[in-house]
N, C-alpha and C positions, 0 to 999 in steps of 0.2 A: 857364602856371605850372609850375615845375619845382622839384625838391628843390635847395636851395642851401646854400652854406657859411655859417657863422655867424661874424661878426667878433669880435675880442677884446672890444670894448666890449659887444656883445650877450651874450657868454659870461658876463659878470658877472651878468646878469639871468636866467640859466637856472634852471629848477627844480633843486633839489639832487637828484642821483641817489640812489635808494634801493637798497641792496645787501642781498641775502639769501643766506646760505650754508647754512642748515639744510636738510636733505633732507626734513623732516617736512611733512605736509599742513597748510597754514595755514588758519585760520578764514576764512570768506568776508568780503570787504572791503565792509562796508555803506557806501554812499555818504553822505558828509557835505556834499556840494555838488553842484550840477547836478540833473538829473532823477532821481527815485527809480527803483529797479529791484530785482529779486530777484537777488542776486549768485550767482555760481557758486563751486564749490569745485574747485580744481585739485589733482588727485591728486599728492601729493609735490611740491607747488608752491605758488604764491601769486599774488595779483593786484597789479599795479603801481599804487601811489598816484599821484594827479595833483594839480595845482592849477588853480584857475579864474583866468583872466586876461582880464578884460573879455569874459566870455562864452565864452571858448575854453578847452577842456580841454587842458592842457599835460602832456606826459609826457617823461621823459628816459631813454632807453635807452643803455647803455654796452656796446659790443661788446668783449669782453676774454677772455683766457685764464682758465679757472676749474678748480677741482678739484671733481669731483662724486663723492660717495659713492654708488655704484651699488647696493651692498648692504653690510650690516655687515661690516667687515673688508676691503672691496674698494673702492678709489678709482680714478678715471680722470682723466687730465689732458686736459681738453676745451677747446673754445672755446664761449662762450655770451654771455649778457647779464646784467648786474647781479648778478654773482656766481654764476650758476647756468646749467646746461643741462638742459632748455630754459630760455629766458628767461621772465620773468613773463608771466602772462596780462594782456591789456589788455581792460578792459570799458568800453564806452561805450553811449550810447542813440541810437537812430535819430534822425537830424537834428542830432546834436552836431557842432560844428566842432572838430576835433582838431588839435593841433600837437605833433609828436613830434620832439624833438631826439635825434640819434644821434651819440654820441661814439665814435670808433674808437680803441681801445687795443690793437688787434691788430698783429702785425708786418707786415701787408700791408693793401692797400686793401679796402674792402667796400662793400656797399649793403644796403638792405632792400626786398624785394618784399612787398607787402601782398596775399597770395594770396587771390583770390576777390572783392576789393573793387571797387566801382565808384568811380572817382576820375579826376582829370585825368591825361592821359597822362604828363606830366612828373613825376608822383608815383608811378608804377608801380614804380620801383626797379630797372629793368634797367640795370646799369652799361654805359655806352657807347652804349646805344640811347635811354634816356629821361633820363639824367643822367650827369654825370661820376662816377666812383667816388669814394668818401669816402677820402681818403688817411689813412694812419696818423697819429694825433695830431690830426686835425681833427674838427670837429663840423658836421654838416649838419642841416637842418630840413625835415621833411615836413609839409604842411598840407592837409587836405581835410575834406569833410563825410561822416560815416558815413551813407550814403544808404539802406541797406536792412538790416533786421534779419537776423541769422543768425550762423553760426559760421565763422570764417575762421582763417587761419594767417599767420605772417610768417616769412621766412627770407631769407638773402642771395641776390642774383642777380649776384654777382661771385666768380670762382673758386668757383663753386657746389659743384663736386665735393668740393673740399677742405673748405670751410667747413661744409657740411652733414654731411659724414662726421665732422667734429670736434664736431658737436652744436649748431650754430647754428640755432635755430628757436624758435617760440613760438606761443601761441594768442591769438586775438582773438575776443571775443564782442560783438556789437551787439544790445542788448536792444530790443524794440519800444517806441515812445513812447506808443502807445495800445493798447488791447485788440485783439488780432488773432485772427480766427476760426480761423486755422490754427496758432496757438501757444497751447497750454493752459498754465494755471498749474500749477506743480509745487511740491512741498515740498522736494525735494532735486535739485540741479542740479550734476552733476559733469562735468569735462572732463579729457582727457589726450591726449598725442601718442604715436604709435607711432614708435619710432626703433630703429636697429640699429647695432652696432659690430663691428669685428674687432680685438680686443685679445688678444694672445698671453698665455697664463697666465704670471703673474709680471711682466708689464710694465704700463705705465700709459697709453700713448698709442695711439689707434686707428691702424690701417693705412689710409691714405686712398685707396689705389689699389684696394681690394677692390670688386668689382662685384656679386657674388652670394653668395660663400661667407662670410657673416658668422657669428660664433660667439656673439654676445650680442644677444638680442632683448629690447627694453626698452619700458616705458611710462614716459614722461617721464624717460628716462635712469636708470631704476631697474629692477632685475631681482629676481624672487622669490628669497628671502623679504624683499627690501627694499621691495616695493611695499605701501603701506598698504591696509587693507581699506576698503570702501565701506560705511559704517555708517548704517543708515536705521531709521525707525520703522515698525512694522507698519501697513500700509494707506496709507503715503505714496505719492504719485505721484512717480515718480523719472524724471529725464532724465539721460542720459549722452551726452556729445559726444566723438567719437573721431576724431582726425585722423591720417592716415597719411603720414609723410614718410620711409618706408623705401624699399627698392628692389624690394619684392614685395608681393603682396596678403595680407590677414589675415582669415580667417573668425572673427569674434569671437562667442563662444558663452557664453550665460548659462544656468546650471542653475536648475531649480525654478520658472521663470516664463516667460511669453511676452511679447514686446515688439512694438511697432510702430516702423518707421523713419519718423520724423516730420520729418526734415530732412536736406538734403544741402548741398554747397557753394553750390548755387543758391538756397537758402532753404528755407522750410517746404514739405513735400510736400502736394499736394492730398489731402484725406481719402479720395477715391475710389481712390487708388493704394495705400493702406496695407493690409497684412494682417499677421496675427500670425505671428511667427517666434521661433525660439530661437537662430538663428545668422544673422549678416549679414556679407557680405564687404565689406571696406573696401579698395579698390584704391589703387594708388600715387597720391599727390597728392590723394586724396579725403577728405571728411569725411562721417561718418554720425552722425546724432543718433537715439538710440533712447529710447523711453519705455515704462514699464510700471507696474502697480500692485503694490507689494511686499506681497502678501497671503499669503505663506507664510513662517512663522518658520523660522529656521535659519541655518546657515553654508553659503552656496551658492557653488560654484566659478564663476569668471568668467575666461575665458582665450581666447587664440588657439587654434583647433582644429587647427593644424598642429603635430603632436606634437613635432617638433624645435625649435619656437619656444617650448616650455615646458621647455627644458633650458638650462643655462648652458654656458660654454666647454667644448668637447669635441674630441677628436681625430677629425676626420671620416673619416680614412683607416684607422682601426682596423678590421680585418676582424671579421665576426661569428664568434663562437666557441661559439655555443649548440650543445650536444650533443657538443662535443669533450671527450674524456677526457684531462685534463691529468696524471693521477696519476703516470705514469711519467716524463714529461718534466719535470714540476714538481720532482720530487726531484732530478733531475740538474742542473737550472738552479740549484736552491738550493745545491748544492755550490759553484757558481761565484759566485752572487749570493745571499747569505744572506737578503736582504729581499725576494726575488721573491714576488709575490702573483699568484694566478690571478685573471683578470678576465673576466667575461662568459660563463662556460660555462652558467650557468642563467638568463641574462638580465642586465639592468643594475641591477636593484633592489639587488643586493648592494653596489653602489657607495655607497649611502646608509648602510650599516652598517659599512663598513671605516673604521678609523681610520688611513687611509693618508695619509702626508704629501703636501701639495700645495705648490706654490710660494707664496711670500709674495705678498700682494695678488692673490689668486685666489679666485673664488667656486666653491663645490662645484657639480659638474655637476647633481646631483639632490639636493634638500634640502628643508628646511621641516618643523618638528616640530609636528604637530597633536595633538589630544586623544587620538587612538588610535594614534599612532606617526608614522613618517615619511610626509610627503605625496608625496615623490619627484617634486618639480616644480622648475622654475626659470623664468627668462625671463619671458614674458608671461602671468603667472598672478597672480590675486588672489582675494579672497573678498568676496562681498556678504553682510553681516551684517544680518539683519532681526530686530528685537526689539520685543516688545509694550511693554516699559517704557523704550524709548529716548525721551528727551524731545524735543519739537519743537526743531529748531535745534541739537541736541546731536550733534556728530560724533565724540565720543570712542569708542574701541574698547570694546565691552561685554564682551570676553572670549569664551570658547568657549560655544557654545549648550548648554544643559542639556536633553537629549532627554527627553521624557516616557517613562515606563517602558514597555518592550515595543515601542519604535519604532526600535531599532537592530539591524541585521543581526548575527547571532551564530552561533557554531558549532552545528551540528546533530549530535547523537550517537545518534539513533534508527536504526531499520533503513532500508536503502535498497534500492529495486528496481534492476534493471539498467537503465541509461539507454539510450535510443534513440541509435544512432550512424549517421551518414551516411557512406556509402562514396563515395570520390572518383570511382570509375568512373561515367561518365555515358553517355548515348546520343550519337548523332551524326546529322547531317542526311543523310549518305549513306555507304556503305561506302568504306573506303580502298582504293586500287588495289593497294598493297603493304603488308603488315604487317611491322613490324621483327622482326628475328631474336630479340631479347629486349627486355623492357620497360626503359625508361630512367627512372631516378628522380633528381630534382634536389633540391637543398637551397636554400632561400631565403636570399639574402644581402642585407643592407641596402644602399641606395645609398651611394656613397663620397663624395658631395658634395651641395651644395644646388643644383647647376646645373639650369637648365630646370624650376624648379617655380613 
């Protein structure tokens, strides 16, 4: 059994493709046919509807060029499915027979690989190896049984470098058909994909030849402040499924709570292998499923812990100017360039305060206005909002947390004792053979690219 082309006669009987262009997080799609399950919420995304046809769940994916709003005021010209990048999440139940029609509206051939699934070899989606590629303008059909519960991904396996760099990917969730001792019931179930792009400021289309030096690190092709918050009720059991289709690993970190890694691409993890963590690394091509009890009210940061992944497009080759006195040279440059602005002599936080013009269709490097000022973030950053009065099943943003009196860090104006300070000079395991004529002092400079990280 292999993926096959669909005839013109059969095309007339295809399920109507559903197209979605809004970048907002859509409400969970409660099943109205087939087996019941607890649906997921795709961050800044949605779940693809299906139709039942003689006991088979039928879906229709359309591979096509799309325009994705990555953040307010910044759009990218990508490739995706059904109007968006990433494509819609597909949700099924263990044991379901599924039939997926894939219509190719790209300018080149494509295919779909069902990443992590157990299925017939001819349905695995590697063009040239398991099936012919899907030509532009044609529709192919994949059909198999969802054999095991878990969280999976889908993406092209034809001209993969180009098509994935352009945003072609999506999530797949197979829910258990009966109670599973390794899969707990949860009140909130979120999912999103990690992806990355190299889009020059002022332009729209990713550079597909980039291997490591990406400048936009995104969740579901959104960058902060365009990523929606994860809104939950106090004491909800929360599950978050995270898939990584970038070219590097991502240590995903949650503030204010400890979580367990309860699932991988291979399925639910044995309970004996779980321990509490606040950060888990998601390697390339992997999925990690985390679960925790949301028992601390507040607005808790949730982000990749690689600091350059929480910034938007920036000049990687700009030298560090911390500590440089610009006063004399700045005045001279201003005589030649009246709008010249000093950048980075005190760090990069000043960038959030400058009303400095940036190219059209460009996201600010560090941004996001919180209740106490600039958050100074970008890229892979969002907020977990835990509220006592959030209603069950309500995913609306509750606004900023109202802190109880006396629980916010504030300026201290009383007397201070002299702080203890550590001297840099340390001991050594054995004396040096020769001492230098004079002490050498160096200044730290940031790396000039993302290579080898």
